[in-house]
Structures are given as C-alpha cells and as structure tokens.
DSSP file (Angstrom, degrees, kcal/mol; ACC not computed):
  #  RESIDUE AA STRUCTURE BP1 BP2  ACC     N-H-->O    O-->H-N    N-H-->O    O-->H-N    TCO  KAPPA ALPHA  PHI   PSI    X-CA   Y-CA   Z-CA
    1    1 A M              0   0    0      0, 0.0     2,-0.2     0, 0.0    64,-0.1   0.000 360.0 360.0 360.0 135.8  -65.2   -3.2   36.9
    2    2 A V        -     0   0    0     64,-0.1     2,-0.5     1,-0.1    65,-0.1  -0.546 360.0-116.3 -76.7 139.1  -62.6   -1.3   34.9
    3    3 A E        -     0   0    0     -2,-0.2    -1,-0.1     1,-0.0     3,-0.1  -0.674  33.0-132.4 -76.6 126.2  -63.9    1.4   32.6
    4    4 A L        -     0   0    0     -2,-0.5     2,-0.1     1,-0.1    -1,-0.0  -0.414  24.8 -96.1 -78.2 153.3  -63.1    0.4   29.0
    5    5 A P    >>  -     0   0    0      0, 0.0     4,-2.4     0, 0.0     3,-0.7  -0.427  41.8-110.1 -64.2 148.2  -61.6    2.8   26.5
    6    6 A E  H 3> S+     0   0    0      1,-0.2     4,-2.4     2,-0.2     5,-0.2   0.822 114.7  52.1 -53.4 -44.1  -64.3    4.4   24.4
    7    7 A P  H 3> S+     0   0    0      0, 0.0     4,-1.8     0, 0.0    -1,-0.2   0.872 112.5  46.6 -63.5 -36.1  -63.4    2.6   21.1
    8    8 A V  H <> S+     0   0    0     -3,-0.7     4,-2.4     2,-0.2    -2,-0.2   0.926 112.1  49.3 -70.6 -45.3  -63.5   -0.8   22.8
    9    9 A Q  H  X S+     0   0    0     -4,-2.4     4,-2.9     1,-0.2     5,-0.2   0.897 110.0  52.8 -61.7 -38.8  -66.8    0.0   24.5
   10   10 A R  H  X S+     0   0    0     -4,-2.4     4,-2.6    -5,-0.2    -1,-0.2   0.909 109.4  48.5 -59.9 -43.5  -68.2    1.2   21.1
   11   11 A M  H  X S+     0   0    0     -4,-1.8     4,-2.2     2,-0.2    -2,-0.2   0.922 114.0  45.7 -65.2 -43.8  -67.2   -2.1   19.5
   12   12 A I  H  X S+     0   0    0     -4,-2.4     4,-2.6     2,-0.2    49,-0.3   0.940 114.0  48.6 -65.6 -46.7  -68.8   -4.2   22.3
   13   13 A D  H  X S+     0   0    0     -4,-2.9     4,-1.6     1,-0.2    -2,-0.2   0.899 110.8  51.5 -62.2 -40.0  -72.0   -2.1   22.3
   14   14 A A  H  X>S+     0   0    0     -4,-2.6     5,-2.4    -5,-0.2     4,-0.9   0.917 110.6  49.0 -63.7 -42.4  -72.2   -2.4   18.5
   15   15 A T  H ><5S+     0   0    0     -4,-2.2     3,-1.0     1,-0.2    -2,-0.2   0.953 112.2  47.0 -60.0 -49.7  -71.9   -6.2   18.7
   16   16 A N  H 3<5S+     0   0    0     -4,-2.6    -1,-0.2     1,-0.3    -2,-0.2   0.756 114.7  47.1 -66.6 -24.6  -74.5   -6.5   21.4
   17   17 A A  H 3<5S-     0   0    0     -4,-1.6    -1,-0.3    -5,-0.2    -2,-0.2   0.534 109.4-121.8 -91.2  -8.1  -76.9   -4.2   19.5
   18   18 A G  T <<5 +     0   0    0     -3,-1.0     2,-0.9    -4,-0.9    -3,-0.2   0.825  59.8 150.8  71.5  30.9  -76.3   -6.0   16.2
   19   19 A D     >< +     0   0    0     -5,-2.4     4,-2.0    -6,-0.2    -1,-0.2  -0.797  21.6 179.5-103.5  92.8  -75.1   -2.8   14.5
   20   20 A S  H  > S+     0   0    0     -2,-0.9     4,-2.6     1,-0.2     5,-0.3   0.864  79.1  54.0 -62.3 -40.3  -72.6   -3.8   11.8
   21   21 A D  H  > S+     0   0    0      1,-0.2     4,-2.3     2,-0.2    -1,-0.2   0.940 111.8  44.1 -64.8 -43.4  -71.9   -0.3   10.6
   22   22 A A  H  > S+     0   0    0      2,-0.2     4,-1.0     1,-0.2    -1,-0.2   0.874 111.3  55.8 -66.9 -35.1  -71.0    0.9   14.1
   23   23 A F  H >< S+     0   0    0     -4,-2.0     3,-1.0     1,-0.2     4,-0.3   0.964 112.1  40.7 -60.4 -53.6  -68.9   -2.3   14.6
   24   24 A V  H >< S+     0   0    0     -4,-2.6     3,-1.7     1,-0.3    -2,-0.2   0.878 109.8  60.2 -64.4 -37.5  -66.8   -1.7   11.5
   25   25 A D  H 3< S+     0   0    0     -4,-2.3    -1,-0.3     1,-0.3    -2,-0.2   0.706  90.7  70.0 -65.7 -19.2  -66.6    2.1   12.3
   26   26 A A  T << S+     0   0    0     -3,-1.0    73,-2.5    -4,-1.0     2,-0.3   0.685  92.1  76.2 -68.5 -17.7  -64.9    1.3   15.6
   27   27 A F  E <  S-a   99   0A   0     -3,-1.7    73,-0.2    -4,-0.3    16,-0.1  -0.688  88.4-108.7-100.3 147.4  -61.8    0.1   13.7
   28   28 A A  E >   -     0   0A   0     71,-2.9     3,-2.3    -2,-0.3    14,-0.1  -0.297  39.1-104.9 -62.1 156.4  -59.1    2.2   12.0
   29   29 A E  E 3  S+     0   0A   0      1,-0.3    14,-1.2    13,-0.1    -1,-0.1   0.870 125.9  35.4 -53.5 -38.4  -59.2    2.1    8.2
   30   30 A D  E 3  S+     0   0A   0     12,-0.2    -1,-0.3    13,-0.1    -2,-0.1   0.059  93.3 141.1-104.2  24.8  -56.2   -0.2    8.3
   31   31 A G  E <   -     0   0A   0     -3,-2.3    11,-3.6    10,-0.1     2,-0.4  -0.065  35.8-149.9 -60.9 163.8  -57.3   -2.0   11.4
   32   32 A V  E     -aB 101  41A   0     68,-1.4    70,-2.3     9,-0.2     2,-0.5  -0.999  11.8-156.2-141.6 141.9  -56.8   -5.7   11.8
   33   33 A I  E     -aB 102  40A   0      7,-2.3     7,-2.1    -2,-0.4     2,-0.7  -0.981   8.5-160.7-112.3 130.0  -58.6   -8.5   13.7
   34   34 A L  E     -aB 103  39A   0     68,-2.7    70,-3.4    -2,-0.5     2,-1.0  -0.929   7.2-167.1-105.7 104.5  -56.5  -11.6   14.5
   35   35 A D  E >  S-aB 104  38A   0      3,-2.6     3,-1.7    -2,-0.7    70,-0.1  -0.806  76.5 -36.3 -99.2  96.7  -58.9  -14.4   15.2
   36   36 A W  T 3  S-     0   0    0     68,-1.9    -1,-0.2    -2,-1.0    69,-0.1   0.892 127.6 -42.7  53.3  43.1  -56.9  -17.2   16.8
   37   37 A G  T 3  S+     0   0    0     67,-0.3    -1,-0.3     1,-0.2    68,-0.1   0.153 112.6 118.1  95.8 -20.4  -54.0  -16.2   14.6
   38   38 A K  E <   -B   35   0A   0     -3,-1.7    -3,-2.6     1,-0.0     2,-0.3  -0.724  58.9-137.9 -85.8 123.0  -55.9  -15.7   11.3
   39   39 A P  E     -B   34   0A   0      0, 0.0     2,-0.4     0, 0.0    -5,-0.2  -0.591  20.5-172.9 -89.7 143.0  -55.7  -12.1   10.2
   40   40 A F  E     -B   33   0A   0     -7,-2.1    -7,-2.3    -2,-0.3     2,-0.4  -0.941  20.9-166.4-126.6 103.4  -58.5   -9.9    8.7
   41   41 A E  E  >  +B   32   0A   0     -2,-0.4     4,-0.5    -9,-0.2    -9,-0.2  -0.805  43.6   8.8-105.9 130.0  -56.9   -6.7    7.5
   42   42 A G  H  > S-     0   0    0    -11,-3.6     4,-2.5    -2,-0.4   -12,-0.2   0.087  92.0 -75.3  87.8 157.8  -58.7   -3.5    6.6
   43   43 A R  H  > S+     0   0    0    -14,-1.2     4,-2.9     1,-0.2     5,-0.2   0.841 127.7  55.6 -62.1 -35.4  -62.4   -2.6    7.1
   44   44 A E  H  > S+     0   0    0      2,-0.2     4,-1.9     1,-0.2    -1,-0.2   0.937 112.1  42.6 -63.6 -45.1  -63.6   -4.7    4.2
   45   45 A A  H  X S+     0   0    0     -4,-0.5     4,-2.4     2,-0.2    -2,-0.2   0.911 113.9  52.6 -66.4 -41.4  -62.1   -7.9    5.7
   46   46 A I  H  X S+     0   0    0     -4,-2.5     4,-2.8     1,-0.2    -2,-0.2   0.905 107.8  51.8 -62.0 -42.5  -63.3   -6.8    9.2
   47   47 A A  H  X S+     0   0    0     -4,-2.9     4,-2.1     1,-0.2    -1,-0.2   0.917 110.1  49.5 -61.8 -41.3  -66.8   -6.4    7.8
   48   48 A G  H  X S+     0   0    0     -4,-1.9     4,-2.2     2,-0.2    -2,-0.2   0.892 110.6  48.8 -61.9 -42.1  -66.6   -9.9    6.4
   49   49 A W  H  X>S+     0   0    0     -4,-2.4     4,-3.1     1,-0.2     5,-0.6   0.911 109.3  53.9 -61.5 -44.9  -65.4  -11.3    9.7
   50   50 A N  H  X5S+     0   0    0     -4,-2.8     6,-2.1     1,-0.2     4,-1.4   0.898 110.6  45.9 -56.6 -41.8  -68.2   -9.6   11.4
   51   51 A E  H  <5S+     0   0    0     -4,-2.1    -1,-0.2     4,-0.2    -2,-0.2   0.913 121.2  36.8 -68.2 -42.8  -70.7  -11.2    9.1
   52   52 A S  H  <5S+     0   0    0     -4,-2.2    -2,-0.2    -5,-0.1    -1,-0.2   0.784 135.0  15.0 -82.9 -27.6  -69.3  -14.7    9.3
   53   53 A D  H  <5S+     0   0    0     -4,-3.1    31,-0.3    -5,-0.2    -3,-0.2   0.520 125.7  25.1-128.6  -8.2  -68.2  -14.8   12.9
   54   54 A N  S ><XS+     0   0    0     -4,-1.4     5,-2.3    -5,-0.6     3,-1.6   0.433 123.7   7.2-126.8-100.1  -69.7  -12.0   15.0
   55   55 A I  G > 5S+     0   0    0      1,-0.3     3,-2.2     3,-0.2    -4,-0.2   0.876 125.1  60.9 -62.2 -36.2  -73.0  -10.0   14.4
   56   56 A G  G 3 5S+     0   0    0     -6,-2.1    -1,-0.3     1,-0.3    -5,-0.1   0.716 108.8  43.9 -62.0 -18.4  -73.9  -12.4   11.5
   57   57 A R  G < 5S-     0   0    0     -3,-1.6    25,-3.3    -7,-0.4    26,-0.4   0.127 119.5-113.2-108.9  16.6  -73.9  -15.2   14.1
   58   58 A K  T < 5 -     0   0    0     -3,-2.2    -3,-0.2    23,-0.2    -2,-0.1   0.847  51.5-177.9  56.1  38.6  -75.8  -13.1   16.6
   59   59 A A      < -     0   0    0     -5,-2.3     2,-0.4    22,-0.2    22,-0.2  -0.329  11.1-166.0 -67.3 151.2  -72.8  -12.9   19.0
   60   60 A R  E     -C   80   0A   0     20,-2.4    20,-2.1   -43,-0.1     2,-0.5  -0.995   7.1-147.6-136.3 140.4  -73.1  -11.1   22.3
   61   61 A F  E     -C   79   0A   0     -2,-0.4     2,-0.5   -49,-0.3    18,-0.2  -0.931   8.8-170.8-111.1 130.4  -70.3  -10.1   24.6
   62   62 A R  E     -C   78   0A   0     16,-2.1    16,-2.4    -2,-0.5     2,-0.4  -0.975  23.2-138.1-114.2 115.2  -70.4  -10.0   28.4
   63   63 A V  E     +C   77   0A   0     -2,-0.5    14,-0.2    14,-0.2     3,-0.1  -0.578  24.6 176.3 -76.8 127.6  -67.3   -8.3   29.9
   64   64 A S  E     -     0   0A   0     12,-3.1     2,-0.3     1,-0.4    13,-0.2   0.537  64.4 -32.2-105.5 -11.7  -66.0  -10.0   33.0
   65   65 A G  E     -C   76   0A   0     11,-1.1    11,-2.7   -64,-0.1    -1,-0.4  -0.934  51.3-152.9 170.5 170.3  -63.0   -7.9   33.4
   66   66 A A  E     -C   75   0A   0     -2,-0.3     2,-0.3     9,-0.2     9,-0.2  -0.979   9.1-179.3-160.3 152.6  -60.2   -5.8   31.8
   67   67 A E  E     -C   74   0A   0      7,-2.2     7,-3.1    -2,-0.3     2,-0.2  -0.988  28.9-110.1-154.8 153.9  -56.7   -4.7   32.4
   68   68 A R  E     -C   73   0A   0     -2,-0.3     2,-0.3     5,-0.2     5,-0.2  -0.597  21.2-172.7 -80.4 145.4  -54.0   -2.6   30.8
   69   69 A D  E >   -C   72   0A   0      3,-2.6     3,-1.7    -2,-0.2     2,-0.4  -0.748  66.1 -61.6-135.6  86.5  -50.9   -4.3   29.5
   70   70 A G  T 3  S-     0   0    0     -2,-0.3    -1,-0.1     1,-0.3     0, 0.0  -0.623 118.6 -19.6  68.2-125.9  -48.5   -1.5   28.5
   71   71 A D  T 3  S+     0   0    0     -2,-0.4    23,-0.4    -3,-0.1    -1,-0.3   0.564 127.8  83.4 -87.2  -9.8  -50.3    0.5   25.8
   72   72 A D  E <   -C   69   0A   0     -3,-1.7    -3,-2.6    21,-0.1     2,-0.4  -0.407  68.7-139.2 -90.6 165.3  -52.7   -2.4   25.1
   73   73 A W  E     -CD  68  92A   0     19,-2.1    19,-3.1    -5,-0.2     2,-0.5  -0.972   5.8-155.3-120.5 140.8  -56.0   -3.4   26.8
   74   74 A I  E     -CD  67  91A   0     -7,-3.1    -7,-2.2    -2,-0.4     2,-0.5  -0.985  12.9-169.1-115.0 125.0  -56.9   -7.0   27.5
   75   75 A V  E     -CD  66  90A   0     15,-3.0    15,-3.1    -2,-0.5     2,-0.5  -0.960  11.6-147.2-118.8 127.7  -60.7   -7.5   27.9
   76   76 A Y  E     +CD  65  89A   0    -11,-2.7   -12,-3.1    -2,-0.5   -11,-1.1  -0.838  26.3 179.4 -97.8 124.4  -62.1  -10.7   29.2
   77   77 A V  E     -CD  63  88A   0     11,-2.8    11,-2.2    -2,-0.5     2,-0.5  -0.919  32.4-140.8-129.4 150.5  -65.4  -11.7   27.7
   78   78 A Q  E     -CD  62  87A   0    -16,-2.4   -16,-2.1    -2,-0.3     2,-0.4  -0.968  30.9-154.6-101.9 121.3  -68.1  -14.4   27.8
   79   79 A V  E     +CD  61  86A   0      7,-3.4     7,-1.8    -2,-0.5     2,-0.3  -0.831  19.0 169.1-104.2 133.9  -69.3  -14.9   24.2
   80   80 A S  E     +C   60   0A   0    -20,-2.1   -20,-2.4    -2,-0.4     2,-0.3  -0.934  25.7  81.4-137.3 162.6  -72.7  -16.3   23.4
   81   81 A G  S    S-     0   0    0     -2,-0.3   -23,-0.2   -22,-0.2   -22,-0.2  -0.971  91.3 -39.7 141.5-153.6  -74.7  -16.6   20.2
   82   82 A G  S    S+     0   0    0    -25,-3.3   -24,-0.1    -2,-0.3     3,-0.1   0.329 122.2  34.2 -94.5   6.7  -75.0  -18.8   17.1
   83   83 A G  S    S+     0   0    0      1,-0.5    -2,-0.2   -26,-0.4   -29,-0.1   0.028 114.3   8.6-122.4-125.7  -71.2  -19.4   16.7
   84   84 A F        -     0   0    0    -31,-0.3    -1,-0.5    -4,-0.1     2,-0.4  -0.366  62.3-170.5 -60.5 136.9  -68.4  -19.6   19.3
   85   85 A N        +     0   0    0     -3,-0.1     2,-0.3    -5,-0.1    -5,-0.2  -0.990  41.9  58.2-132.8 123.5  -69.7  -19.8   22.9
   86   86 A G  E    S-D   79   0A   0     -7,-1.8    -7,-3.4    -2,-0.4     2,-0.2  -0.956  85.0 -41.3 153.2-169.5  -67.3  -19.5   25.7
   87   87 A T  E     +D   78   0A   0     -2,-0.3     2,-0.3    -9,-0.2    -9,-0.2  -0.602  52.5 170.9 -90.7 152.8  -64.7  -17.3   27.3
   88   88 A S  E     -D   77   0A   0    -11,-2.2   -11,-2.8    -2,-0.2     2,-0.5  -0.988  29.4-129.6-157.1 151.1  -62.2  -15.4   25.4
   89   89 A D  E     -DE  76 105A   0     16,-2.2    16,-2.4    -2,-0.3     2,-0.5  -0.918  19.6-160.4-104.8 131.9  -59.5  -12.8   25.9
   90   90 A L  E     -DE  75 104A   0    -15,-3.1   -15,-3.0    -2,-0.5     2,-0.6  -0.954   2.2-160.9-113.3 121.1  -59.5   -9.8   23.5
   91   91 A R  E     -DE  74 103A   0     12,-3.0    12,-2.9    -2,-0.5     2,-0.4  -0.899  12.0-163.5-105.1 126.5  -56.3   -7.8   23.2
   92   92 A F  E     -DE  73 102A   0    -19,-3.1   -19,-2.1    -2,-0.6     2,-0.5  -0.902  17.2-169.0-115.3 135.4  -56.7   -4.3   21.8
   93   93 A T  E     - E   0 101A   0      8,-2.5     7,-2.5    -2,-0.4     8,-2.1  -0.990  25.1-151.5-113.1 125.6  -54.2   -1.8   20.4
   94   94 A L  E     - E   0  99A   0     -2,-0.5     2,-0.3   -23,-0.4     5,-0.2  -0.652  20.1-165.2-103.0 156.5  -55.8    1.6   20.0
   95   95 A D  E >   - E   0  98A   0      3,-3.1     3,-1.3    -2,-0.2     2,-0.3  -0.797  66.0 -65.3-135.5  89.3  -55.1    4.4   17.6
   96   96 A G  T 3  S-     0   0    0     -2,-0.3    -1,-0.1     1,-0.2     4,-0.1  -0.530 119.2 -10.2  66.3-125.3  -56.9    7.6   18.9
   97   97 A D  T 3  S+     0   0    0     -2,-0.3     2,-0.3    -3,-0.1    -1,-0.2   0.135 128.1  70.3 -96.4  20.7  -60.6    7.0   18.8
   98   98 A R  E <  S- E   0  95A   0     -3,-1.3    -3,-3.1   -90,-0.0     2,-0.5  -0.904  83.5-108.9-132.4 163.7  -60.4    3.8   16.8
   99   99 A I  E     -aE  27  94A   0    -73,-2.5   -71,-2.9    -2,-0.3    -5,-0.3  -0.787  24.9-176.2 -88.7 125.3  -59.2    0.2   17.3
  100  100 A R  E    S+     0   0A   0     -7,-2.5   -68,-1.4    -2,-0.5     2,-0.3   0.805  72.0   7.1 -86.2 -34.8  -55.9   -0.6   15.4
  101  101 A R  E     -aE  32  93A   0     -8,-2.1    -8,-2.5   -70,-0.2     2,-0.4  -0.984  54.0-171.4-153.8 135.6  -55.8   -4.2   16.3
  102  102 A M  E     -aE  33  92A   0    -70,-2.3   -68,-2.7    -2,-0.3     2,-0.5  -0.975  12.2-167.4-127.7 117.3  -58.0   -6.7   18.1
  103  103 A E  E     -aE  34  91A   0    -12,-2.9   -12,-3.0    -2,-0.4     2,-0.5  -0.920   6.1-155.8-109.9 125.9  -56.5  -10.1   18.8
  104  104 A I  E     +aE  35  90A   0    -70,-3.4   -68,-1.9    -2,-0.5   -67,-0.3  -0.874  16.8 174.0-104.3 125.6  -58.8  -12.9   19.9
  105  105 A T  E       E   0  89A   0    -16,-2.4   -16,-2.2    -2,-0.5    -2,-0.0  -0.958 360.0 360.0-128.3 150.1  -57.4  -15.8   21.9
  106  106 A P              0   0    0      0, 0.0   -19,-0.1     0, 0.0   -16,-0.1   0.491 360.0 360.0 -66.8 360.0  -59.1  -18.7   23.6
C-alpha cells in the first residue's frame, strides 16, 4: 500500500471518524471539491458538501490503492454509508499541508 500524503490521510481519517471540523480543516481556505463536475469552492461550501454528501451521510472510505500522477495523487476508495456506495477515484492537488483540490470521479 502506498503511503498517502499527510493532508489526504487527515481528510480520510476525519471522514471515517465523523469529525467535520478536521475534515474542513484538511482543505486550503480557497480549496475546492469537484463532485462529478459540480464545484464546491471555499471552506464554507466544502463544509456544506460534507454535511450533505459525506460525514452528514455517515460516509466511510476504505483506501484500495493510490498513485502519483505528476504533482497530483489519485486515491482509489470504496465508499460506504448512507449516501453513495461504491468505488470512486479521488484526485488530489495539494498546497503544502492542505488540500487545494479534490476531484471525485466514478
């Protein structure tokens, strides 16, 4: 198993622990989540997405693999919980110790 970058691991751990504050804190102030093309920009929007689609739906991530793609990371996860259930690829762009962008694809 590939060791994940610290900000990505923090976000996954926060999701699995149901810790919304830690989840949002994993992102840069001007971070963005692209959920199948729909953007959620800035921490307020990310917190809203987290409530409606992630921790608010009791989502859990199980990492099945990861790889670097240039400066980005692609993390393969199995998602379970009260919302989406299935496999997904998460593409991360980092900015120091925070996530600048997380793109979710089926």
